[in-house]
C-alpha positions as CSV (number, residue, x, y, z in Angstrom):
1,M,11.2,-23.6,-61.1
2,R,9.8,-20.9,-58.9
3,K,8.4,-17.6,-60.1
4,D,10.2,-14.5,-58.7
5,G,7.2,-13.7,-56.5
6,E,7.2,-17.1,-54.8
7,Q,11.0,-17.0,-54.1
8,L,10.6,-13.6,-52.5
9,K,7.7,-14.8,-50.4
10,F,9.7,-17.7,-49.0
11,S,12.8,-15.7,-48.4
12,F,11.0,-13.6,-45.8
13,R,9.6,-16.7,-44.0
14,K,12.8,-17.9,-42.4
15,P,13.8,-14.6,-40.7
16,V,10.2,-14.1,-39.5
17,V,10.0,-17.6,-38.0
18,M,13.4,-17.1,-36.3
19,A,12.4,-13.7,-34.9
20,F,9.2,-15.2,-33.5
21,A,11.1,-18.1,-31.9
22,A,13.7,-15.7,-30.4
23,L,10.9,-13.6,-28.9
24,T,9.1,-16.6,-27.5
25,M,12.3,-17.9,-25.8
26,L,13.0,-14.4,-24.4
27,T,9.4,-14.2,-23.0
28,F,9.8,-17.6,-21.2
29,T,13.2,-16.8,-19.8
30,V,12.3,-13.3,-18.6
31,A,8.8,-13.8,-17.3
32,P,9.6,-16.1,-14.3
33,A,12.2,-13.7,-13.0
34,H,9.7,-10.8,-13.3
35,A,7.0,-12.8,-11.5
36,T,9.4,-13.6,-8.6
37,T,10.4,-10.0,-8.3
38,Q,6.8,-8.9,-8.2
39,S,5.9,-11.4,-5.5
40,N,8.5,-9.9,-3.2
41,R,7.3,-6.3,-3.7
42,E,4.2,-4.6,-2.4
43,L,2.8,-1.1,-2.2
44,R,4.0,0.8,0.9
45,R,0.5,1.7,1.9
46,I,-0.5,-1.9,2.0
47,I,2.5,-2.9,4.1
48,A,1.7,0.0,6.5
49,Y,-1.9,-1.1,6.6
50,D,-0.9,-4.7,7.3
51,Y,1.3,-3.6,10.2
52,A,-1.7,-1.7,11.7
53,V,-3.9,-4.8,11.3
54,A,-1.3,-6.9,13.1
55,Q,-2.1,-4.6,16.1
56,A,-5.8,-5.5,16.1
57,G,-7.2,-6.3,19.6
58,K,-4.7,-4.1,21.4
59,W,-6.2,-1.2,23.4
60,Y,-6.5,2.4,22.6
61,C,-4.5,4.7,24.9
62,W,-4.2,8.4,24.5
63,G,-0.8,9.4,23.2
64,G,0.2,5.8,22.6
65,T,2.6,4.8,19.9
66,G,2.9,1.1,20.9
67,P,3.8,-1.6,21.2
68,S,1.2,-2.4,23.9
69,C,-1.4,0.3,23.0
70,Y,-1.9,3.1,20.5
71,D,-4.0,6.2,19.9
72,C,-5.4,6.9,16.4
73,S,-2.4,8.9,15.1
74,G,0.1,6.8,17.0
75,L,-1.0,3.7,15.1
76,V,-0.8,5.5,11.7
77,Y,2.5,7.1,12.6
78,E,4.1,3.8,13.6
79,A,2.6,1.9,10.6
80,Y,4.0,4.3,8.1
81,L,7.4,4.5,9.8
82,R,7.6,0.8,8.9
83,V,7.9,1.8,5.3
84,D,10.2,4.8,5.9
85,I,7.6,7.5,5.7
86,D,7.4,9.9,8.7
87,L,4.1,11.7,8.7
88,G,4.5,13.3,12.1
89,R,3.1,12.0,15.4
90,T,-0.3,13.7,15.7
91,T,-3.1,14.2,13.3
92,Y,-2.3,17.9,13.2
93,D,1.4,17.1,12.3
94,M,0.2,14.7,9.6
95,L,-2.1,17.3,8.0
96,D,0.7,19.8,8.1
97,S,3.4,17.4,6.9
98,G,3.1,18.0,3.1
99,E,3.1,14.2,2.8
100,L,-0.7,13.9,2.2
101,I,-2.5,14.2,-1.1
102,R,-6.2,14.9,-0.8
103,I,-8.3,12.4,-2.7
104,R,-12.1,11.9,-3.3
105,A,-13.8,9.1,-1.2
106,G,-14.2,7.1,-4.4
107,Q,-10.5,7.1,-5.0
108,A,-9.6,5.9,-1.5
109,R,-8.0,2.4,-1.3
110,R,-6.8,0.2,1.4
111,G,-4.0,1.8,3.3
112,D,-5.0,5.4,2.5
113,L,-6.0,7.6,5.4
114,A,-9.5,8.7,6.5
115,F,-9.6,11.8,8.6
116,F,-12.6,12.6,10.8
117,G,-12.3,16.3,11.2
118,D,-8.7,17.3,12.1
119,G,-8.5,15.3,15.3
120,H,-9.0,11.7,14.3
121,V,-7.4,9.5,11.6
122,E,-7.9,5.8,10.6
123,F,-6.8,3.6,7.7
124,V,-9.2,3.0,4.8
125,D,-10.1,-0.6,4.5
126,H,-12.9,-0.8,1.9
127,G,-16.1,0.9,1.2
128,P,-17.5,2.4,4.5
129,V,-15.1,0.3,6.6
130,T,-12.0,1.9,8.3
131,F,-9.4,0.4,10.6
132,G,-7.8,2.1,13.6
133,A,-7.6,3.0,17.2
134,H,-11.0,4.6,17.9
135,T,-11.3,5.9,21.4
136,T,-10.6,5.2,25.1
137,G,-12.0,1.9,26.2
138,Q,-12.1,0.3,22.8
139,Q,-9.8,-2.2,21.1
140,I,-8.0,-1.4,17.8
141,G,-10.1,-2.8,15.0
142,W,-12.5,-2.2,12.1
143,I,-15.5,0.1,12.2
144,T,-18.2,0.7,9.7
145,T,-18.8,4.4,9.2
146,N,-22.4,5.8,9.1
147,G,-24.3,9.0,8.8
148,D,-23.2,10.1,12.3
149,W,-19.6,8.9,12.1
150,H,-17.9,9.3,8.8
151,P,-14.6,10.7,7.4
152,S,-14.6,14.3,6.4
153,A,-11.5,13.9,4.2
154,Y,-9.5,11.2,2.5
155,Y,-5.7,11.3,1.8
156,R,-3.2,9.3,0.0
157,V,0.3,9.3,1.5
158,R,2.9,10.7,-0.8
159,G,5.3,7.9,-1.8
160,A,3.0,5.2,-0.4
161,G,2.1,3.9,-3.8
162,R,5.7,3.0,-4.5
163,V,6.7,-0.6,-4.0
164,L,9.0,-1.7,-1.2
165,D,11.0,-4.9,-1.1
166,L,9.1,-7.2,1.2
167,L,12.3,-8.8,2.3
168,R,13.0,-5.5,4.1
169,A,9.5,-5.2,5.5
170,V,8.9,-8.8,6.8
171,D,9.8,-7.9,10.4
172,L,6.7,-6.4,12.0
173,A,8.4,-5.7,15.3
174,P,8.0,-2.1,16.4
175,V,10.5,0.5,15.1
176,R,13.4,1.9,17.0
177,G,13.8,-1.0,19.4
178,R,10.4,-0.6,21.1
């Protein structure tokens, strides 16, 4: 014969074990679907950056928006159009667009924008490295900034931290049939 305390102790055991089992089953059935969803989604700024990187080796051309050559803002403009963000065509348009949020250099992440004065823009890669179309006679690529050539301001693009379904963004062909 059990004491009242023992019977009470054992009466709670079954519901607790059943609840634990149900939560465990729920975790294993939901987690794979969530993992699959996450693998198909990526930050818009990373997708824009990846589009720009796919243009590496092409030549700088003043006023160029691709697909054969780009200028600095033309590359950024086309890359962000890939993720449905229109920043405007020139660096001046971008700075006036209301789509940029100023951040500190230490907050800048891959895909954010580095402005060199108000007339030149590139993508942040990491640390002192930026990616973009630099100047006439140079190919699009990476550059390490230094004391003489460094960004004067960094910006995050409004909405570029949101995820975008990669199935929509897989096609890296230029926008608008170019």
